[in-house]
C-alpha positions in Angstrom: 86.4 -297.9 71.9 85.5 -295.0 69.6 83.0 -292.5 71.1 80.4 -290.9 68.9 80.0 -287.1 69.0 76.8 -287.6 70.9 78.5 -289.7 73.5 81.3 -287.1 73.8 78.8 -284.4 74.5 77.3 -286.4 77.3 80.6 -286.0 79.1 79.8 -282.5 80.5 83.2 -282.0 82.2 85.4 -279.9 80.1 88.4 -282.0 80.6 86.5 -285.2 79.7 85.2 -283.5 76.6 88.6 -282.5 75.4 89.9 -286.0 76.0 87.0 -287.7 74.2 87.5 -285.4 71.2 91.1 -286.5 71.1 90.2 -290.2 70.9 88.4 -290.2 67.6 85.0 -288.5 68.1 82.9 -288.7 64.9 83.2 -285.5 62.8 80.1 -283.3 62.4 78.8 -283.4 58.9 78.2 -279.7 58.5 79.1 -277.1 55.9 80.4 -275.0 58.7 83.4 -277.3 59.4 86.7 -277.3 57.6 88.7 -279.6 60.0 87.8 -282.9 61.6 86.6 -283.0 65.2 89.8 -284.7 66.3 92.4 -282.7 64.3 95.0 -281.2 66.6 95.6 -277.5 65.8 97.4 -274.6 67.7 95.3 -271.6 68.9 94.5 -269.3 66.0 96.4 -266.0 65.9 94.9 -262.7 64.8 96.6 -261.2 61.7 98.0 -264.7 60.9 95.1 -267.1 60.8 92.4 -264.5 60.3 91.7 -260.8 59.7 90.2 -259.4 62.9 86.6 -258.3 62.9 85.8 -254.6 63.6 82.7 -253.9 65.8 81.6 -250.3 65.1 81.0 -248.5 68.4 82.1 -251.6 70.1 85.2 -253.7 70.9 86.7 -257.2 70.9 87.1 -259.2 74.1 90.8 -259.8 74.9 92.1 -263.3 75.6 95.2 -265.0 76.9 96.5 -268.4 76.0 97.1 -270.8 78.9 98.4 -274.3 78.1 97.0 -274.1 74.5 93.6 -272.9 75.6 92.2 -269.4 74.8 91.0 -267.9 78.0 88.3 -265.1 78.1 86.6 -263.3 80.9 83.0 -261.9 80.7 81.7 -259.8 83.5 78.0 -259.2 83.7 77.2 -255.9 85.3 75.2 -252.7 85.2 76.4 -250.2 82.7 75.6 -246.5 82.1 75.2 -246.5 78.3 74.9 -243.7 75.7 72.7 -244.6 72.8 73.4 -241.2 71.1 74.4 -237.8 72.4 71.6 -236.8 74.7 70.1 -240.2 75.3 71.6 -242.4 78.1 70.2 -245.3 80.1 71.1 -247.6 83.0 71.5 -251.0 81.2 72.9 -254.4 81.9 75.8 -255.6 79.8 79.3 -257.1 79.9 82.7 -255.7 80.7 81.4 -252.2 81.0 79.8 -252.2 77.6 76.4 -252.5 75.9 76.4 -254.7 74.0 79.1 -256.9 75.3 82.4 -257.1 73.4 82.7 -259.4 70.4 84.3 -262.8 71.1 86.6 -263.9 68.3 88.4 -267.2 67.8 89.2 -269.8 65.1 87.7 -273.1 64.4 89.5 -275.8 66.3 90.4 -273.5 69.2 89.6 -274.7 72.7 88.1 -271.8 74.6 87.7 -271.3 78.3 85.3 -268.5 79.1 84.8 -267.3 82.7 81.5 -265.5 83.5 81.5 -263.3 86.6 78.1 -262.1 87.8 78.1 -258.5 89.3 74.4 -258.0 88.7 71.8 -258.0 91.5 70.1 -261.1 89.9 71.1 -264.6 88.8 72.2 -265.0 85.2 73.7 -267.5 82.7 75.5 -267.3 79.3 74.1 -269.1 76.3 76.2 -269.6 73.1 73.5 -269.0 70.5 73.8 -271.1 67.4 77.0 -272.9 68.6 77.3 -276.7 68.8 78.6 -277.3 72.4 78.1 -280.0 75.0 74.7 -279.9 76.7 76.2 -278.9 80.1 77.8 -275.9 78.5 74.7 -274.6 76.7 73.9 -272.0 79.4 70.1 -272.5 80.0 69.5 -271.8 83.7 67.7 -274.7 85.5 68.0 -277.0 82.5 71.7 -277.4 81.6 73.3 -275.6 84.5 72.7 -274.0 87.9 72.3 -270.2 87.6 75.3 -267.9 88.3 74.3 -266.2 91.5 75.4 -262.6 92.2 79.0 -262.7 93.2 79.8 -266.1 91.6 82.0 -266.9 88.7 81.3 -269.9 86.4 83.6 -271.4 83.8 82.6 -272.7 80.3 85.0 -274.7 78.2 84.5 -276.3 74.8 86.2 -276.8 71.5 85.0 -274.8 68.5 83.9 -277.4 66.0 82.3 -275.0 63.5 82.9 -271.6 62.0 80.6 -268.7 61.3 78.8 -265.8 63.0 77.0 -266.5 66.3 75.8 -264.6 69.4 75.8 -264.9 73.2 73.2 -263.8 75.6 71.7 -264.4 79.0 69.4 -267.4 79.1 67.9 -266.7 82.5 64.9 -264.3 82.8 65.9 -263.3 79.2 62.8 -261.1 78.8 64.4 -258.8 81.4 68.1 -259.4 80.9 68.2 -259.3 77.1 65.9 -256.2 77.1 68.4 -254.5 79.3 71.3 -255.3 76.9 72.8 -258.6 77.8 74.0 -259.9 74.5 77.0 -259.8 72.1 78.5 -261.3 68.9 80.7 -264.3 68.5 82.9 -264.7 65.3 84.6 -268.1 64.7 86.9 -267.9 61.7 87.4 -271.0 59.5 90.7 -272.9 60.1 91.0 -273.5 56.3 89.2 -270.6 54.6 87.9 -271.0 51.1 88.1 -268.1 48.7 89.6 -264.7 49.3 89.6 -263.1 52.8 87.7 -259.9 53.1 89.7 -256.6 53.4 87.1 -255.3 55.9 85.1 -257.5 58.2 82.4 -255.9 60.4 80.1 -257.2 63.1 76.7 -255.5 63.6 74.3 -256.5 66.4 70.6 -255.4 65.8 68.4 -254.8 68.8 65.4 -252.7 70.0 64.5 -251.0 73.2 61.7 -249.1 74.9 63.0 -246.0 76.6 60.3 -243.4 77.5 61.5 -239.8 77.1 62.9 -238.8 80.4 63.3 -242.4 81.7 66.7 -243.7 82.9 66.0 -247.4 82.4 64.8 -249.4 79.3 61.4 -251.0 79.9 61.8 -254.8 79.7 58.0 -255.3 79.8 57.4 -253.8 76.4 56.0 -256.2 73.8 55.5 -254.1 70.6 56.0 -250.4 70.9 59.8 -250.2 70.7 61.1 -246.7 70.2 64.9 -247.0 70.1 66.3 -249.2 67.3 70.1 -249.8 67.3 73.2 -251.0 65.5 75.6 -252.2 68.2 73.5 -250.5 70.8 73.7 -247.1 69.1 71.0 -245.2 67.2 71.7 -242.5 64.6 73.1 -239.9 64.9 75.2 -241.9 67.5 76.3 -244.6 65.1 79.9 -244.7 63.8 80.2 -245.0 60.0 81.7 -248.1 58.4 84.4 -247.5 55.9 86.1 -249.2 52.9 88.7 -248.3 50.4 87.7 -248.5 46.7 87.6 -252.1 45.3 88.1 -253.7 48.7 86.1 -256.8 49.6 83.8 -256.1 52.5 82.0 -258.5 54.8 79.3 -257.4 57.2 77.9 -259.9 59.8 74.5 -259.1 61.2 73.1 -260.7 64.3 69.5 -260.0 65.5 68.6 -260.4 69.1 65.7 -257.9 69.0 62.8 -258.8 71.2 60.1 -259.1 68.6 61.1 -257.7 65.2 62.8 -259.0 62.1 64.9 -256.4 60.3 65.3 -256.0 56.5 68.7 -254.3 56.3 69.0 -252.3 53.1 72.4 -251.1 51.7 72.4 -248.3 49.2 74.8 -248.3 46.2 75.6 -252.0 46.0 74.3 -255.4 45.3 75.7 -258.1 47.6 75.7 -261.9 48.2 74.3 -263.4 51.4 77.1 -265.8 52.1 76.3 -267.3 55.5 73.6 -267.9 58.0 74.2 -269.0 61.6 73.9 -272.6 60.3 76.9 -272.2 58.1 78.1 -271.0 54.7 75.7 -270.9 51.8 77.1 -272.8 48.8 78.3 -270.4 46.0 75.9 -272.1 43.6 72.9 -271.2 45.8 73.7 -267.5 46.2 72.1 -264.7 44.3 72.4 -260.9 44.4 70.4 -258.8 46.9 70.2 -255.2 48.0 68.3 -256.0 51.2 68.8 -258.9 53.6 66.1 -260.0 56.1 67.7 -260.8 59.4 65.1 -262.8 61.5 64.9 -262.6 65.3 67.5 -265.0 66.8 69.5 -265.4 63.6 72.6 -264.1 61.8 73.2 -263.2 58.2 76.5 -262.4 56.5 76.8 -260.4 53.3 79.8 -259.7 51.1 80.4 -257.3 48.2 83.2 -255.4 46.5 83.3 -251.6 47.4 83.6 -250.5 43.8 81.2 -247.5 44.0 82.7 -244.5 45.9 80.4 -242.3 48.0 78.5 -242.0 51.2 75.9 -244.8 51.3 73.0 -245.2 53.7 72.6 -248.6 55.4 69.4 -249.0 57.5 66.5 -251.1 58.5 63.7 -250.7 55.9 60.9 -250.8 58.5 60.1 -247.1 58.3 59.5 -246.7 62.1 62.8 -248.4 62.7 64.7 -245.3 61.4 63.0 -243.1 64.0 64.0 -242.2 67.6 61.8 -242.4 70.7 58.6 -242.3 68.6 55.3 -243.4 69.9 52.0 -244.3 68.0 49.8 -242.5 70.6 50.1 -239.0 69.0 47.3 -237.7 66.8 47.6 -237.6 63.1 48.4 -233.9 62.3 49.0 -234.3 58.5 47.1 -231.4 56.8 46.1 -229.7 60.0 46.6 -225.9 60.4 49.3 -225.5 63.0 48.5 -221.8 63.6 45.0 -222.5 64.7 46.3 -225.1 67.1 49.1 -222.9 68.4 46.6 -220.0 69.0 44.4 -222.3 71.0 47.1 -224.0 73.2 49.6 -221.2 73.8 47.4 -219.4 76.4 47.7 -222.6 78.5 51.2 -223.9 77.5 53.6 -221.0 77.0 55.7 -221.4 73.8 53.7 -224.4 72.5 54.6 -225.3 68.9 52.5 -227.8 67.0 54.4 -230.2 64.9 53.5 -232.8 62.3 51.2 -231.0 59.9 53.6 -231.9 57.0 55.4 -234.8 58.7 58.2 -235.0 61.4 61.1 -234.2 59.1 61.6 -230.8 60.7 61.5 -232.0 64.3 65.2 -232.3 64.8 65.9 -229.0 63.0 63.5 -227.1 65.2 65.1 -228.6 68.3 68.6 -227.8 67.0 67.6 -224.2 66.4 66.2 -223.8 69.9 62.6 -223.4 68.7 61.3 -226.1 71.0 62.4 -228.2 74.0 62.4 -231.9 74.4 62.1 -233.9 77.7 65.2 -234.6 79.7 67.2 -237.6 78.4 65.7 -237.8 75.0 66.7 -237.0 71.4 64.8 -235.8 68.3 62.7 -238.3 66.5 65.0 -238.0 63.4 68.3 -236.9 62.4 71.4 -234.9 62.3 73.0 -232.3 60.0 74.6 -233.7 56.8 76.7 -232.2 54.1 73.6 -231.2 52.0 71.1 -230.4 54.8 69.3 -232.2 57.6 69.3 -236.1 57.4 65.8 -237.1 58.4 66.7 -240.6 59.6 67.3 -242.0 63.1 67.4 -245.3 64.8 68.8 -248.3 62.9 70.8 -246.2 60.4 74.4 -245.8 59.6 76.6 -244.8 56.7 79.1 -246.8 54.6 81.8 -244.5 53.4 83.8 -245.7 50.3 86.9 -243.7 49.3 89.9 -244.2 47.0 92.0 -244.7 50.1 91.1 -244.9 53.8 93.1 -244.4 56.9 92.1 -247.2 59.3 90.1 -246.0 62.3 89.4 -242.6 60.7 86.2 -241.0 59.5 87.1 -239.6 56.0 84.4 -236.9 56.3 81.7 -236.3 53.8 81.9 -237.4 50.2 82.4 -234.7 47.5 80.6 -235.9 44.3 82.5 -235.3 41.0 81.0 -232.5 39.0 78.0 -233.5 37.0 77.2 -236.5 39.2 75.0 -234.9 41.8 71.2 -234.2 41.7 70.5 -230.5 41.7 67.7 -228.0 41.0 66.6 -228.0 37.4 67.1 -224.8 35.3 64.3 -223.1 33.4 66.1 -223.8 30.2 66.3 -227.5 30.9 62.6 -227.7 31.7 61.7 -225.9 28.5 64.1 -228.1 26.5 62.4 -231.3 27.7 58.8 -230.0 27.7 58.4 -230.3 31.5 55.8 -228.1 33.2 56.9 -227.6 36.8 
């Protein structure tokens, strides 16, 4: 008797699932499948079957192979996490990290993932976007019993699709995801079509509410998120991503923010959106973009050739998402006379310094120069020093650095623009020549 794929998934025992897949289960008709559901393949090997993904500011979960099965171990636990120098919080994550390490495998692999709960509360693990048996889906109370504190559960399934996916707690997720319990999953195709990328990056997008001075993210926040992150880091704590000139670059974005979509904009390049979490986009349906909208609960993958050397900003284009620990409860100070306010307040608050009369771009500079203090465990609303002055960006912001050659794992430093290719102050002669009244 030949079992259908639906029948196979009803067999929630991992061993029965593997057996049923080996007896002729119907193949899934999906663009994210390059092998049949019954094709026997060896475990995929990094460097041989795929180019390993790099998770900036993060890491990849190690595995071992036992009787042809890839074995992983996730440990849910409290983590002291640094979002940027000066901003730390007590979060929940996996394997000592926020977010959890990236899980990486190859289509056709059988994976066995142990999940140990060292939290004070029950939890589960859901494999977001992945086609798995119902009993492996990780929804507490529906498809499995919760993993109680001190328990270890085991999940096992065959990877029958390729693409970019995510994992996260699916028990009291408002609390547990808001505290950091999420990570990326990359499943490489067994039979790739087209050239492999020279650089392959994974970027998890998320948002947090951390009051200045607080030691714990607030999971009850619904709208006023003030820490926006790539891989759980906000600028200036984000590592740059790098590429050598003319290399093919792939960037995989996953968004498990609580409430917000993120339009990620890359300077200096046009790219193709090549995949969603549902699978590859046919080449005939792609078109060039410079921003990609990554909806909540979704992944998007972009690809481009790094043919334009320089230091290029990559950031969310929601303007408040490139700020740090900003709130909307402050008064509008644009156009106000700060000296009058200082004179009125300083007799009561010694050293008071009004800010915001021409924007908040100087906030970080004043703090850096010692002109004003900030609360304990907080960082300036914007920025860090760059090669040409102060960079007035924060939050969900990082830098793509493209150079003629790149040493793997190294920051090449700041780009030096060739003479005549950098904006500069205009001369009086130039203004007169072109009839410009400045």
